[in-house]
C-alpha positions, -999 to 999 in steps of 0.1 A, spaced: 0 0 0 14 34 -9 14 62 16 8 99 12 25 120 39 13 155 45 33 182 61 23 209 87 -12 222 79 -16 249 106 -54 251 103 -55 257 66 -82 232 58 -86 247 23 -50 237 16 -57 202 30 -86 196 6 -67 212 -23 -36 189 -17 -57 158 -14 -76 166 -46 -43 174 -65 -29 141 -53 -60 123 -67 -71 111 -33 -106 126 -31 -137 116 -48 -173 126 -37 -158 139 -5 -141 105 4 -106 92 2 -101 70 -29 -78 42 -36 -57 19 -15 -36 46 1 -26 53 37 -28 91 44 -7 104 73 -3 140 85 29 149 104 14 171 132 5 208 136 -27 199 118 -42 229 137 -25 262 145 -44 268 178 -37 305 180 -62 334 185 -85 336 154 -78 301 141 -102 280 162 -128 275 135 -102 265 110 -86 241 135 -119 224 142 -125 221 104 -91 204 100 -97 179 128 -132 172 116 -118 165 81 -92 141 95 -118 122 114 -143 121 85 -117 109 60 -97 86 83 -64 105 80 -38 93 105 -25 123 126 7 127 145 13 150 175 28 183 166 39 209 192 9 231 182 -15 201 187 1 191 220 -5 227 233 -42 218 237 -32 191 262 -9 211 284 -16 249 278 -2 261 311 33 248 303 32 248 265 13 280 255 23 303 226 21 340 225 -14 347 212 -25 312 220 -62 305 223 -72 283 252 -87 252 237 -124 249 236 -140 217 249 -151 209 213 -116 212 200 -100 192 228 -126 165 222 -117 164 185 -81 161 193 -88 132 216 -110 115 190 -83 117 163 -60 101 189 -27 113 175 5 92 179 40 105 183 55 84 155 47 59 128 66 42 100 59 35 63 81 18 36 111 19 59 108 55 68 103 68 104 75 95 104 75 121 132 67 157 136 101 172 140 126 144 132 144 120 155 174 135 174 203 111 182 197 118 219 164 99 218 179 67 204 204 54 229 197 18 219 210 24 183 177 12 167 179 12 129 145 -2 120 118 24 114 89 4 128 108 -5 160 119 32 164 83 43 160 71 19 187 99 31 211 90 67 205 53 61 211 60 42 243 81 71 256 56 97 243 26 81 258 42 78 292 54 114 290 19 126 279 4 109 310 28 126 333 31 159 313 68 152 311 91 179 296 106 152 273 77 162 249 80 200 249 115 209 260 129 234 235 164 232 221 189 261 217 180 269 181 144 278 192 156 297 222 155 269 248 180 253 271 176 216 263 205 202 243 184 182 219 149 196 224 118 176 232 105 149 209 82 174 192 107 203 190 138 192 171 149 220 147 165 213 113 197 229 125 201 203 152 215 168 148 194 142 130 197 105 137 209 85 107 178 66 99 154 71 69 129 98 81 102 122 69 93 151 92 81 187 93 82 214 120 108 237 105 94 258 77 112 263 44 119 243 13 113 206 7 147 196 20 168 165 20 194 157 47 217 130 34 202 100 18 165 94 23 158 120 51 134 147 42 116 178 58 83 187 40 71 217 61 67 245 37 41 268 53 25 282 84 -9 295 95 0 328 77 10 315 43 -8 294 18 15 265 12 13 228 18 33 198 5 28 161 6 52 132 -2 43 99 -18 60 68 -3 77 48 -16 78 69 -48 95 100 -31 74 123 -53 63 157 -39 28 172 -45 24 208 -35 -2 236 -33 5 272 -26 19 305 -38 56 303 -32 83 290 -56 100 271 -28 75 242 -30 78 233 -66 69 197 -72 98 173 -76 109 137 -76 134 134 -47 150 102 -59 166 92 -26 178 126 -16 211 144 -18 237 155 8 230 191 18 
């Protein structure tokens, strides 16, 4: 089964529909074909003025059966006292309920790639796991325990984002920080569709204030994009290049 992996949406449900349609995955309001659709977190933006759009995004994920990962913005609904943003809107009961129904995970794997919101930092793989499925299970075990206890391992911020933690929490690794040498697809750091060595890709190209969104087919490694900026041109990544 092929997989279509979607980068950070940040509440832009219009982008989400446009991307799914461009990828040929929507027909009569339903997902078509034998395809696993996975969204890498920050499905919602959860700032002031985005609540209605965030609700629409989560409702869409529920209705279509899209798998959703935790992003740092999504996680803010669960621990707003510790993990609030400037201009953050306290989560409504409806929005919190939708997040719970979607039941995000911290990681998953597809076609040998580890899929997380921000990428796997070497500090979170002391056992040296090289298998993407095993790594995803290990991250989810740590993440679920941390979520239960509101542990900082989820939302500690690294130095490139103004924090003090050497590696950042499991939702906060920045592209300028180290990346574990295992095939990965992730988002979190906005910019180009980027490769980091062979078969490691970041596909976050937008935010709640820009009209860009990208998705990556696995195992094809072909990018599909919607938006206004030239930095999200569609491409075949062909295994990546060293950058």
